[in-house]
C-alpha atoms as a printed R data frame, in Angstrom:
   type eleno elety resid chain resno      x       y       z
1  ATOM     1    CA   MET     A     1 -0.747  25.086 -18.948
2  ATOM     2    CA   THR     A     2 -2.123  23.291 -16.117
3  ATOM     3    CA   LYS     A     3 -0.700  20.227 -14.872
4  ATOM     4    CA   ILE     A     4 -2.953  18.067 -16.386
5  ATOM     5    CA   ASP     A     5 -2.297  19.609 -20.064
6  ATOM     6    CA   LYS     A     6  1.449  19.007 -19.463
7  ATOM     7    CA   SER     A     7  1.337  15.653 -18.570
8  ATOM     8    CA   ILE     A     8 -0.914  14.439 -21.733
9  ATOM     9    CA   VAL     A     9  1.348  16.781 -23.489
10 ATOM    10    CA   ALA     A    10  4.331  14.281 -22.167
11 ATOM    11    CA   THR     A    11  2.377  11.366 -22.509
12 ATOM    12    CA   GLY     A    12  1.698  12.075 -26.251
13 ATOM    13    CA   GLY     A    13  5.375  12.628 -27.530
14 ATOM    14    CA   SER     A    14  6.707   9.295 -25.046
15 ATOM    15    CA   SER     A    15  4.025   7.528 -27.085
16 ATOM    16    CA   ILE     A    16  5.392   8.954 -29.918
17 ATOM    17    CA   SER     A    17  9.041   8.718 -29.610
18 ATOM    18    CA   ASN     A    18  7.965   4.659 -29.078
19 ATOM    19    CA   SER     A    19  6.186   3.796 -32.186
20 ATOM    20    CA   LYS     A    20  9.019   4.963 -33.829
21 ATOM    21    CA   ASN     A    21 10.895   2.396 -31.644
22 ATOM    22    CA   GLU     A    22  8.888  -0.227 -32.145
23 ATOM    23    CA   ILE     A    23  8.856   0.851 -36.115
24 ATOM    24    CA   ALA     A    24 12.572   0.942 -35.597
25 ATOM    25    CA   THR     A    25 12.635  -2.991 -33.961
26 ATOM    26    CA   LYS     A    26  9.841  -4.358 -36.618
27 ATOM    27    CA   ALA     A    27 12.052  -3.343 -39.072
28 ATOM    28    CA   LYS     A    28 15.247  -4.913 -38.005
29 ATOM    29    CA   ARG     A    29 13.878  -7.921 -37.467
30 ATOM    30    CA   LEU     A    30 12.561  -7.848 -40.954
31 ATOM    31    CA   LYS     A    31 15.697  -6.530 -41.572
32 ATOM    32    CA   THR     A    32 17.809  -9.894 -40.312
33 ATOM    33    CA   LYS     A    33 14.597 -12.335 -41.445
34 ATOM    34    CA   PHE     A    34 15.349 -11.367 -45.157
35 ATOM    35    CA   THR     A    35 18.584 -11.919 -44.735
36 ATOM    36    CA   LEU     A    36 18.499 -15.187 -43.621
37 ATOM    37    CA   ILE     A    37 15.962 -16.003 -46.206
38 ATOM    38    CA   GLY     A    38 17.858 -14.721 -49.029
39 ATOM    39    CA   PHE     A    39 21.427 -16.723 -47.349
40 ATOM    40    CA   ILE     A    40 19.753 -20.045 -47.235
41 ATOM    41    CA   LEU     A    41 18.235 -19.355 -51.116
42 ATOM    42    CA   GLY     A    42 21.486 -18.476 -52.105
43 ATOM    43    CA   VAL     A    43 23.130 -21.759 -50.443
44 ATOM    44    CA   LEU     A    44 20.434 -23.621 -51.862
45 ATOM    45    CA   SER     A    45 21.195 -22.126 -55.312
46 ATOM    46    CA   SER     A    46 25.053 -22.477 -55.114
47 ATOM    47    CA   LEU     A    47 24.315 -26.242 -54.178
48 ATOM    48    CA   VAL     A    48 22.188 -26.714 -56.913
49 ATOM    49    CA   ALA     A    49 23.980 -25.088 -59.334
50 ATOM    50    CA   SER     A    50 27.268 -27.733 -58.729
51 ATOM    51    CA   TYR     A    51 25.090 -29.841 -59.009
52 ATOM    52    CA   ILE     A    52 23.902 -28.951 -61.880
53 ATOM    53    CA   TYR     A    53 27.325 -27.884 -62.908
54 ATOM    54    CA   ASP     A    54 28.322 -31.570 -61.621
55 ATOM    55    CA   TYR     A    55 26.280 -33.491 -64.043
56 ATOM    56    CA   LEU     A    56 26.777 -31.544 -66.811
57 ATOM    57    CA   THR     A    57 30.552 -32.341 -66.844
58 ATOM    58    CA   LYS     A    58 30.707 -36.219 -66.188
59 ATOM    59    CA   SER     A    59 28.306 -36.569 -68.999
């Protein structure tokens, strides 16, 4: 194995691990986005439900 071969192997291994890390960070970002959206939807649905409940009980 020459010096060039070793450097290619080293860069290849590091790039693979970097891409795995990028995928992980992207997944985390998506997860936080979805939890935020879910939280907002939950709040909105609870507000709507309470409004409907108030409307039904008043009439």
